[in-house]
N, C-alpha and C positions, 0 to 999 in steps of 0.2 A: 569564566566565571570574571575574570576583571574586571572589565568593563563594567557590569552590574554591582561590583561590589563597590569602584570606586562611584558610583552614582548613590548608593546607599550613604557612603561615608560624606560626599557634599551634600545630603539632604539632613545626615545629622548634625552639621557641622554650622550649617547658618542658618538664621531666626526665622521664626513662622513669619508670610508673609502677611498682610492684615487684607489686600485682596486677592482675585484668580488670578494667577499667575499662568499664563497657557503654554508659554516659551519652556518655564520650568519643567509641568509636566510631559512635555512634549521631550525635553533631555531626557528626565528618568523613564519615559517610556523605550526613546530609543536602546538607551543601555539593556535596559528591561528586555526587549525586543531578539537586538545582537545576539544577548549570550543564548534565549531561548532558540533561537533558530541554528546556532552552533549545535545546540544540546539536539537537534532534529538531524542535522545532520549527518552527526555523528551516527544514530542510530540507524537511517538508513544508508547507511557507507557499511554499517556492520551488519549488514541485513538478518538482526537481531528478530523481525519480525513476520520473517520469509517463511511460508508453510505451514502458515496458520488455517485452517477450515475456518469457514465466515462462519460454521453454527458453534465453534466453540469459546466464540468472544461472546455472546449472551449474557448477558449482566443481566439478573435481579439483584439490585441491592435496595436496603430499605432507607424510602426517600424521608425525608423528614417530617415530622407531625403537624397535623393541616396541607403537606405540599399537594398531594394528590384530591384531596377535595375542593379547594381554591381552582388550580389548574383545570381540574375536570367540570367547573361549573362553573368559568368566570366564560359570560354570555360575549365575548367582542375574542376577535380571529386569536391561539395562542401559538407561539412557535419559539421553539426555544434553539438559539443559537449559541453552540458549543465550540471552542477550542480543542476541545479532545480529540487524539487522535483517532477517536472512531466513529462515525455515526452508528454503525451496527450495532457497536453497544451501547450510548445515549438511548436510540430507542427502541432499545431491548428492553433498559431500566424501567423508561415510563410505557411500555404497551397496556397497563389497565388504565391509565389517562389516554392515551390515544384511542384505545375502543371504548371508551364511554363515551367520548366527546364525539367518535362515529357515528355511536347509539341515538345520538340526542341530535347530531346533524350540523355540531359546530366543529368549527375548522383547526385543524393542530397540524405542524409540521415541525421537524429538525430538520437543523441545518447546524455541521461541522464537518471538522476532516473525518479523512476514512481511509485505511489501512488499502492498496491497489488489489485487485485480485483477478485471478487468472479464468477462464474460461471454466474452469472445474469448482471457482471459489474457493480458491487457494490463495492465501497471502503470498504476494512477489516479494514484500520485504518494502515496496517502496511505498509512499504518501499520495494522497492528493490533498491540497495544502490550500482551502480559499479564502480558512482563519489561520494566519501565519502570522498577525502583526495584533495586538490592540484594535488598532485605528483596525481592520477588518471588519472586526463586529460595529461598528460606528456605519463605516461605507454598506455594509448588509440594511441598517437603519434605516438611511437617506436615501436609498433604493423603495424598500417598502412607502413608506412614507410619500415617493414622488406615485408609485403604484396606485398608493390608496389616499390621496391627499385631502380626504373627508375627515380622515380615524386618526387621533392623537393615540402616542404611541410610548410607551411604558415598555421601562426595560429594568427587570431584576437583577441584579448581578451581587458578589460576594468576594472580587477579589483584583487587586489592581489592575489586574490586564483588563478590568473592566471601563474603567471609567471612560474614556472615551467615548464606549457605548452608555453612560449613562449619562452622558452630559449629551448628545445625540439626543436622546430621547425629550419626548414632550415631560413624562415624568421617570425620574431616576429615582429607584429605590434601592439602598445599601443593604442587601442582606446579611451582618455580620456585627457583632459585637465588636466596642468601642476601642476595645484595646488589640484589633487587628491590625495589620500593616495598609491595608487601605484609609483607615481611618489616619492615617499616623503621615501618610503620601497626603491624603487630601488637607491635612491642617497645613504642613507646609507648604503646599502649590496656590493655599487659601480660598478652598471650597471649603463651602458650609454644608456641615450633613446634619438638617434638622431632625429631632423627635419628631414622631409621627403626629402626638398632640397637635404641634404647632405649625402645620400644615400650612393652613390659612395664612398665618401670619409669615412663615418665611417663604411663601411663593408673591410677595407683594417687594422681595427684595433688588434691587439691579444688577446683582450678579449671580451668575450659577448656583442654585440651591437643590441636595441632593437630600435623602429622607431616608430615615436609619427605621431599620425593620429587623426587631430581634427574631420573630415567627412568622409561618407562613400565615398564622391568624391578623399579624401587623400587615402585613403585604395586602393583604385582604382591604385591612381596614383602610390605610393612604388608597389604594385603587379606587375604595367607594367615593372617598371624600375626593380625591380627583377629579372622578367622569361624574363625582354627584347622585350614587345611585347609591339606593335605599341599605 
């Protein structure tokens, strides 16, 4: 974790820049990714995840208020892009949303890393990792945009590792509080995170602007303003 701590120390000592500095963000995320990848390598080498039946990974977490309503009813494509280690776990947590969208004829997909399973659906201890670094989510957005050139892309994220995807999207929405680490890193690299009511003014800026949402109701509001939906 030393490289990640070094990046944090550098960030804390430096003054806040006045405009977006992508090279500073890239340097921070490189250290962040290196530490995370070393953790993944240790998990795979230890085989601590070996021997898990797929059925045991089902996850029925309680979603944040309004999350299911917003994602179930949004008329455009909805895809969840996650660096979680188990696509099975993420998909099972969102099963009610998937069913609601399927019943309404609306597209829904989950893209995440996954445990490797053998022919009997028992984990081998290895991981299949399409999303190894923060930039991999941004790559997914670029591919999606090329496949659907007429559609605008919005991305909702809550962590520092979501910043490249938030910047790659046409509308980047930060679902977190202003005290969170993503706001501190954004301020350091010169990224503006605007309050939702100032969306129209912030969108005129000459540098990248992200939008803050404290709740999923806020997310819904930003999406509707950005796409001019009632």
